[in-house]
C-alpha positions in Angstrom: 93.8 120.6 90.7 94.4 117.3 92.3 97.1 115.2 90.6 98.5 111.7 91.2 101.8 110.8 89.5 102.6 107.1 88.9 105.1 105.0 86.9 107.8 102.4 87.1 110.4 102.9 89.9 113.1 105.2 88.6 111.0 106.6 85.8 111.2 110.1 87.1 107.8 110.4 88.8 109.2 112.0 92.0 111.1 114.5 89.9 108.0 115.4 87.9 106.0 115.6 91.1 108.4 118.1 92.6 108.5 120.1 89.4 104.7 120.4 89.3 104.7 121.5 93.0 107.1 124.2 92.2 105.1 125.2 89.0 101.9 125.6 91.0 103.6 127.5 93.8 105.2 130.0 91.4 101.7 130.6 90.0 100.5 131.7 93.4 98.6 128.5 94.3 98.6 126.9 97.7 100.3 123.6 97.2 100.2 120.3 99.2 102.9 117.8 98.2 101.8 114.2 99.3 104.6 111.6 99.4 102.8 108.3 99.1 105.9 106.4 98.0 107.6 104.0 100.4 111.0 105.6 99.5 109.8 109.0 100.8 112.0 111.1 98.5 109.6 113.9 97.6 110.7 116.2 100.4 114.3 115.9 99.5 113.5 116.6 95.8 111.7 119.7 96.9 114.7 120.9 98.9 113.2 120.7 102.3 115.8 121.3 105.0 117.1 118.2 106.7 116.1 119.4 110.1 112.5 119.6 109.0 112.5 116.2 107.4 114.3 114.5 110.3 111.2 114.6 112.5 108.7 113.5 109.8 107.3 110.0 110.3 105.1 108.5 107.6 101.5 108.3 108.7 101.5 104.6 107.6 104.1 103.8 110.3 102.0 105.4 113.1 99.9 102.3 113.4 98.5 103.0 116.8 97.1 106.4 115.7 95.6 104.9 112.6 93.9 102.1 114.5 92.6 104.6 117.0 91.1 106.8 114.2 89.6 103.7 112.7 87.9 102.9 116.0 89.3 99.4 116.3 90.1 99.6 120.0 87.7 97.3 121.8 85.4 97.0 118.8 85.7 93.3 118.3 87.2 93.6 114.8 84.8 96.3 113.5 86.2 99.6 112.4 84.9 102.9 110.9 84.7 103.3 107.2 84.7 107.1 107.5 87.1 108.0 110.3 87.9 111.6 111.3 91.1 112.7 109.6 90.8 116.4 109.0 93.4 117.3 111.7 96.1 114.9 110.6 97.2 117.3 107.9 97.7 120.1 110.4 99.6 117.9 112.9 101.8 115.9 110.5 102.5 118.3 107.5 105.6 120.4 107.3 106.1 123.6 105.2 109.0 125.0 103.3 109.1 127.6 100.5 105.3 127.9 100.3 104.8 124.2 99.8 103.4 121.9 102.5 104.6 118.3 102.6 102.6 115.3 104.0 104.3 111.9 104.1 101.7 109.2 103.9 103.8 106.2 103.2 102.2 102.9 102.3 100.3 100.1 104.0 100.7 96.6 102.8 97.3 94.8 103.2 97.5 91.2 104.3 95.7 89.7 101.4 94.1 90.3 98.0 90.9 92.3 98.5 91.4 92.6 102.2 90.6 96.0 103.8 92.6 96.9 106.9 91.9 99.7 109.3 95.2 101.5 108.5 94.6 101.7 104.8 91.0 102.8 105.4 92.3 105.8 107.3 94.7 106.7 104.5 92.0 106.4 101.9 89.8 108.7 104.0 92.6 111.2 104.3 93.0 111.1 100.5 89.3 111.9 100.1 89.7 114.8 102.5 92.6 116.2 100.5 90.7 116.4 97.3 88.1 118.6 99.0 90.6 121.3 100.0 91.1 124.5 98.2 94.7 124.0 97.1 96.7 122.2 94.5 97.5 118.6 95.5 100.3 116.6 93.9 100.6 113.0 95.1 103.8 111.1 94.3 102.6 107.5 94.3 104.2 104.1 95.0 106.2 102.8 92.1 104.1 100.5 90.0 100.4 100.0 90.6 100.1 99.2 94.4 98.5 102.5 95.4 96.0 102.2 92.6 95.1 98.7 93.8 94.0 100.3 97.1 92.0 103.0 95.3 94.0 105.9 96.7 94.0 107.8 93.4 90.4 107.4 92.3 89.3 110.8 93.5 92.1 112.7 91.7 91.5 115.1 88.8 94.4 113.6 86.9 96.5 110.5 86.9 99.8 111.2 85.2 101.9 108.1 84.2 105.6 108.9 83.7 107.2 106.7 81.0 110.8 106.4 79.9 111.8 105.0 76.5 112.4 101.4 77.5 110.1 98.3 77.3 109.9 97.8 81.0 108.7 101.3 81.7 106.1 101.1 78.8 104.8 97.8 80.1 104.3 99.2 83.6 102.6 102.2 82.1 100.2 100.0 80.2 99.3 98.1 83.3 98.7 101.3 85.3 96.5 102.6 82.5 94.5 99.4 82.3 93.9 99.4 86.1 93.1 103.1 86.0 90.4 102.5 83.4 88.9 99.7 85.4 88.7 102.0 88.4 87.0 104.7 86.4 89.7 107.4 86.9 88.3 110.3 84.8 91.5 111.7 83.3 94.7 109.9 82.6 97.7 111.0 80.5 101.4 110.2 80.0 104.5 112.3 80.3 107.5 111.0 78.3 110.6 111.4 80.3 114.4 111.3 79.6 114.1 111.4 75.8 117.3 111.7 73.7 115.9 111.2 70.2 112.9 112.7 68.5 111.6 109.2 67.5 111.4 108.1 71.1 108.3 110.2 71.8 106.5 108.7 68.8 107.3 105.1 70.0 106.0 105.9 73.5 102.9 107.6 72.2 102.2 104.8 69.8 102.5 102.1 72.5 100.2 104.1 74.8 97.9 105.5 72.1 94.8 105.3 74.4 96.2 108.1 76.5 97.0 111.7 75.6 100.6 112.8 75.8 100.7 115.7 78.2 104.3 116.6 77.6 107.9 115.6 77.2 110.9 116.0 79.5 114.1 115.7 77.4 117.3 114.1 78.6 118.8 116.6 81.0 122.3 116.3 82.6 121.4 118.7 85.4 118.7 116.2 86.6 121.0 113.2 86.6 121.8 112.2 90.2 120.4 115.4 91.5 118.9 115.0 95.0 117.2 118.3 94.8 115.3 119.3 91.6 117.3 122.4 90.3 114.2 124.4 89.5 115.8 127.9 89.4 118.9 126.8 87.5 117.5 124.3 85.0 115.7 126.2 82.3 115.1 123.0 80.2 113.3 121.2 83.0 111.4 124.2 84.2 110.1 125.0 80.7 109.0 121.4 80.2 107.1 121.2 83.5 105.4 124.6 82.8 104.1 123.2 79.5 102.8 120.1 81.2 101.0 122.2 83.8 99.5 124.3 81.0 98.3 121.1 79.2 96.7 119.8 82.5 94.9 123.1 83.0 93.8 123.3 79.4 92.4 119.8 79.2 
């Protein structure tokens, strides 16, 4: 199962990504958590020790390495479209509690439609990840930037996290529209931080083109929690388990 999680900034996508990683790990799966958000918070949400995270540098910031893999040195502007990336996971991922973490970061391309060597390497790495025998959960950049570079097109699922407010719904609609244009095979929404029963209906009506994979109710234990309280928070744990079951069923 290869899952990309997107949504408006602050919608809870990192929290859901961490929860899904924990759910797959407790089911005995090998799990790779991929932090593709410029904020790089997934490792903290998963409870990785500070000493392990301190030495992690996002791949997107290692420009010399990316350019070398793309074969740009002395190439007169040409670069490889299928660079070798298989070893980057072993050299740059860290492990804790049965979950491996890879921090990819983001690359800002210099113009619309422009393809730079660095982003080409990251896309090649994404294609490599989906061929591995493990569960992959990718916490994406807030909004639609990563989708614009095609980094999620090889995923089994694109989950769009939506909160009950107009801005979050509008962002979800844009992501869904772009995902459809890209031909992503399976997309669904998770309604997060719901207080009232009617809020789910409003969200599902506004995004009727997508299946609702589950609901995460308003949860005080998640508020301002740097680390997802998986063992202590029965409400969140139960909600994520149901979302995982829905993904597997569909």
